[in-house]
Each structure stands twice: as structure tokens, then as C-alpha cells.
C-alpha positions in Angstrom: -19.3 -25.6 2.5 -15.7 -24.9 3.8 -14.8 -21.1 3.6 -11.8 -19.8 1.8 -10.1 -18.9 5.0 -10.6 -22.4 6.4 -9.3 -23.9 3.2 -6.2 -21.8 3.6 -5.7 -23.1 7.1 -5.9 -26.6 5.8 -3.4 -26.0 3.2 -1.1 -24.4 5.7 -1.5 -27.4 8.0 -0.4 -29.7 5.3 2.8 -27.8 5.0 2.2 -26.2 1.5 2.1 -22.6 2.6 5.3 -23.0 4.6 7.1 -24.1 1.4 6.1 -21.3 -0.9 8.6 -20.9 -3.7 6.5 -19.4 -6.6 6.0 -15.7 -7.2 3.6 -14.1 -9.6 4.0 -10.4 -10.4 1.1 -8.6 -11.9 2.4 -5.9 -14.2 0.9 -3.2 -16.4 2.9 -3.3 -19.5 5.1 -5.4 -21.8 8.4 -3.6 -20.6 7.7 -4.5 -17.0 6.8 -8.0 -18.2 10.1 -8.3 -19.8 11.9 -6.9 -16.9 10.4 -9.5 -14.6 10.9 -12.4 -16.9 14.3 -11.6 -18.1 16.1 -9.7 -15.2 14.3 -9.8 -11.9 13.5 -13.5 -12.0 17.1 -14.5 -12.5 18.0 -12.4 -9.4 15.2 -13.9 -7.3 16.1 -17.5 -8.1 19.2 -16.9 -5.9 16.9 -16.5 -2.8 15.1 -19.8 -3.2 12.2 -19.2 -5.6 11.6 -22.1 -8.0 9.3 -19.9 -10.4 9.0 -16.2 -10.8 6.8 -14.9 -13.6 4.9 -11.9 -14.8 1.3 -11.5 -15.8 -0.1 -8.5 -17.6 -3.1 -7.2 -15.7 -6.3 -8.0 -17.6 -6.1 -7.3 -21.3 -3.2 -4.8 -20.9 -1.9 -5.6 -24.4 -5.2 -4.4 -25.9 -5.8 -1.2 -24.0 -5.6 2.3 -25.5 -2.3 3.8 -24.3 -4.1 7.0 -23.5 -6.4 5.2 -21.2 -3.7 4.2 -18.8 -3.9 1.1 -16.6 -7.1 -0.7 -16.1 -9.4 0.1 -13.1 -8.8 -1.5 -9.8 -12.3 -3.1 -9.9 -11.0 -5.2 -12.8 -7.4 -5.8 -11.8 -8.6 -6.9 -8.3 -10.6 -9.7 -9.8 -7.5 -11.0 -11.5 -5.4 -10.8 -8.3 -8.1 -12.5 -6.2 -8.7 -15.2 -8.7 -5.1 -16.1 -8.7 -4.7 -16.0 -5.0 -7.7 -18.3 -4.6 -6.6 -20.7 -7.4 -3.0 -21.1 -6.2 -2.7 -21.3 -2.4 1.0 -22.0 -2.6 2.0 -18.9 -4.4 3.0 -15.4 -3.4 1.9 -12.5 -5.5 2.7 -8.8 -6.0 2.2 -5.9 -8.3 4.6 -3.7 -10.4 2.5 -0.7 -11.6 3.2 2.9 -12.3 1.9 5.5 -9.8 1.7 8.0 -12.6 -0.9 6.0 -14.6 -3.2 4.8 -11.8 -6.8 6.0 -12.1 -7.6 8.4 -9.3 -11.4 8.8 -9.3 -14.6 7.1 -10.3 -15.3 3.4 -10.5 -11.9 2.7 -12.0 -10.0 4.4 -9.1 -7.2 2.6 -7.3 -7.4 2.6 -3.5 -5.4 5.3 -2.0 -4.4 7.0 -5.3 -6.4 10.1 -4.9 -5.4 10.7 -1.3 -1.8 10.0 -2.2 -1.9 12.9 -4.7 -2.3 15.3 -1.8 0.6 13.9 0.3 4.3 14.4 0.2 6.5 12.3 -2.1 7.6 9.9 0.7 4.0 9.0 1.5 2.6 8.5 -2.0 3.6 5.0 -2.8 3.2 3.6 0.7 -0.3 5.1 0.9 -1.5 3.3 -2.2 0.4 0.0 -1.3 -1.2 0.0 2.2 -4.7 0.7 0.6 -4.3 -2.1 -1.9 -3.2 -4.5 0.7 -6.1 -3.6 3.0 -8.6 -4.0 0.1 -7.4 -7.5 -0.7 -7.4 -8.4 3.0 -11.0 -7.3 3.4 -12.1 -9.4 0.3 -10.4 -12.6 1.6 -11.0 -12.2 5.3 -8.9 -12.2 8.4 -7.7 -15.8 7.8 -5.9 -14.7 4.7 -2.0 -14.5 5.3 -1.4 -10.8 4.3 2.2 -11.5 3.4 1.1 -13.5 0.4 0.2 -10.3 -1.4 2.8 -7.6 -1.4 1.8 -4.6 -3.6 4.5 -2.5 -5.2 3.8 0.9 -6.8 6.6 2.4 -8.9 7.4 6.1 -8.4 6.6 7.4 -10.9 7.2 5.2 -14.0 9.6 2.4 -15.2 11.7 5.1 -16.9 12.5 6.7 -13.6 14.7 3.7 -12.7 16.8 4.3 -15.8 18.1 7.6 -14.3 19.8 5.6 -11.5 23.0 5.7 -13.6 22.9 8.1 -16.5 26.2 7.1 -18.0 25.2 3.4 -18.1 21.7 4.4 -19.3 23.2 6.2 -22.3 25.8 3.4 -22.9 23.1 0.7 -22.7 21.1 2.3 -25.5 24.2 2.9 -27.5 24.0 6.6 -27.3 26.8 7.6 -24.8 26.7 11.1 -25.9 23.3 11.6 -24.2 24.6 10.8 -20.7 25.0 14.6 -20.0 21.4 15.4 -20.9 20.1 12.4 -18.8 22.3 13.6 -15.8 21.0 17.1 -16.1 17.4 15.8 -15.7 18.5 13.5 -12.7 20.4 16.2 -10.8 17.2 18.2 -10.3 15.8 15.4 -8.0 16.9 13.7 -4.8 16.3 10.3 -6.3 15.2 8.9 -9.7 11.9 7.9 -8.1 11.1 11.6 -7.5 11.2 12.6 -11.2 7.6 14.0 -11.2 4.5 12.9 -12.8 2.5 15.0 -15.3 1.6 14.8 -18.9 4.7 16.7 -19.8 7.3 15.9 -17.1 6.8 12.3 -16.3 10.0 10.2 -16.7 9.0 8.7 -20.0 8.2 12.2 -21.4 11.6 13.4 -20.3 13.3 10.4 -22.1 11.2 11.2 -25.2 12.5 14.8 -25.1 16.0 13.5 -25.4 15.4 10.5 -27.7 12.4 11.2 -30.0 10.9 7.8 -31.0 12.1 6.2 -27.8 11.1 2.5 -28.0 10.3 1.5 -24.3 10.3 -2.3 -24.5 13.6 -2.6 -26.3 15.7 0.4 -25.0 14.3 0.2 -21.5 15.5 -3.4 -21.1 18.8 -2.7 -22.6 19.4 0.2 -20.2 18.3 -1.8 -17.2 20.8 -4.5 -18.2 23.6 -2.0 -18.4 22.6 -0.2 -15.1 22.1 -3.4 -13.0 19.7 -4.1 -10.2 22.2 -3.2 -7.4 22.6 0.3 -8.8 18.9 0.7 -9.0 18.5 -0.6 -5.5 21.0 2.0 -4.2 19.3 4.9 -5.8 15.5 4.0 -5.6 14.4 3.6 -1.9 10.8 2.3 -2.7 12.2 -0.2 -5.1 14.8 -1.3 -2.6 12.2 -2.0 0.1 10.1 -4.1 -2.4 13.1 -6.0 -3.6 14.4 -6.8 -0.1 10.8 -8.0 0.8 10.8 -10.3 -2.1 14.3 -11.6 -1.3 13.3 -12.5 2.2 9.9 -14.1 1.6 11.0 -17.7 0.7 13.2 -17.8 3.8 10.3 -16.5 6.0 8.0 -19.2 4.7 10.3 -22.1 5.4 9.6 -22.1 9.2 
């Protein structure tokens, strides 16, 4: 029987891997799914992708909100299955650092250790651990650049503070810009708005807008703010976006 690694080499020899133009993004919620399908995909098509799509990790639509994202042991199966099924596709993640399980059998690699590190080390620690875990599962022949994990710091709502005026305008409540800006001014970047049951970005938004509807208002705000502004204000997001922008070109040669 031909091993997975050898099958990958055969595919590469036939030129398929070198012409990768499809990207699948594993996301944890419907807002992130809409963000990918309605906004991010349109941007990435300019860089040579033929298809960019989102997939909710596991049965994300069914989970109890209080339970957070599914355990890595389950999500990993989804990612591995996709990588094995489609050798001509790149894959990544878009998940909230805030909601990742830290301990027990549901723990995500690197998440518990990241909690003890400085802000600048948190996302990169988890992303590196996820990449290494997938590499171990697939062996040394697996092309590591086919899986580019991304962990948002700390939640999707953090990105909305990239431009508080446009955030408020985008959700048709311009009078709230000052309150949003007061929250933003406490931190060096929107990604640093901290994670706790009471001070996470989504909780801060709820304190300003009771009944905040994330899927609808979050996307409206992002449309008003724009990817370039988010890129300029959120360093970890910028690194991920630049990596995705460059992948199709890197795979042509």
C-alpha cells in the first residue's frame, strides 16, 4: 500500500500541488463563516485563488454557546480528513483564542502554555503547536505550507475596534463611536483587548449595545471598516493575510 506521504509526492510530480488555487478556511462560528465567504474571499481572488470557502468546524451550528469551540481532538479529524481528501487544496483556521479549550482531552495544542506568556507570544505559540501536531500526524513528507493555522486575538469583535468611527457608522449607531474609542484607547492594538468572561471584546460590545447581533452587525461593521484598516491595526491578522496572499504565487514554481 502506498503511504500518504508517497501519494503526496506523486501528486506533486504530476504538477497538481504546484498549481494550488483552492483555499479552505476552518472557522468556529457563523460570523467568521460569513466573513470568509462574503469579504475575505473576494479579496483573495485578486491573488490567484479560484475558490476560497469556509467550513464550520464539526457541528459548530449545534453546540451550546457556553461550551465554546469543539475540542482539538475532534477538529483535528476534520482538518486531517480534508487534507487527505483534497491534495490540491490549502487549508487554514480562523478561531478565537478566547474560546479555545485549555485543558483535558478537548485542549488545543499550546493553549494552556500560551496563557502564561506575554501577549505577543500567545497566538504564535498556539499556531506553532497546531502546525506541529498536524505535521506529526501526516509525516515528514507532508508539505507544511498546506496548513497555515490562524488564531484570532482575542475574538472576531476585536477587529471591529480597528476603526471605532466606522464601526459605529457601519451598524447605524454613529453616536456610539466615542464609547467604542474609549475601549480601544486602553490597548496598544485591537487584538490586545483582553480575554475574560467579562472583558472579552464581545462582552465589551454588548456593554455598549445590549442585544448585539454578532452575525449581522459584525459583518456590517467589517464592511464599513475594510480589510486594509484591519490589516494596519491588527499585527497577527496582517501576518496571516499576507501569508494567504502569497501562497498561490509560491506554489506556481
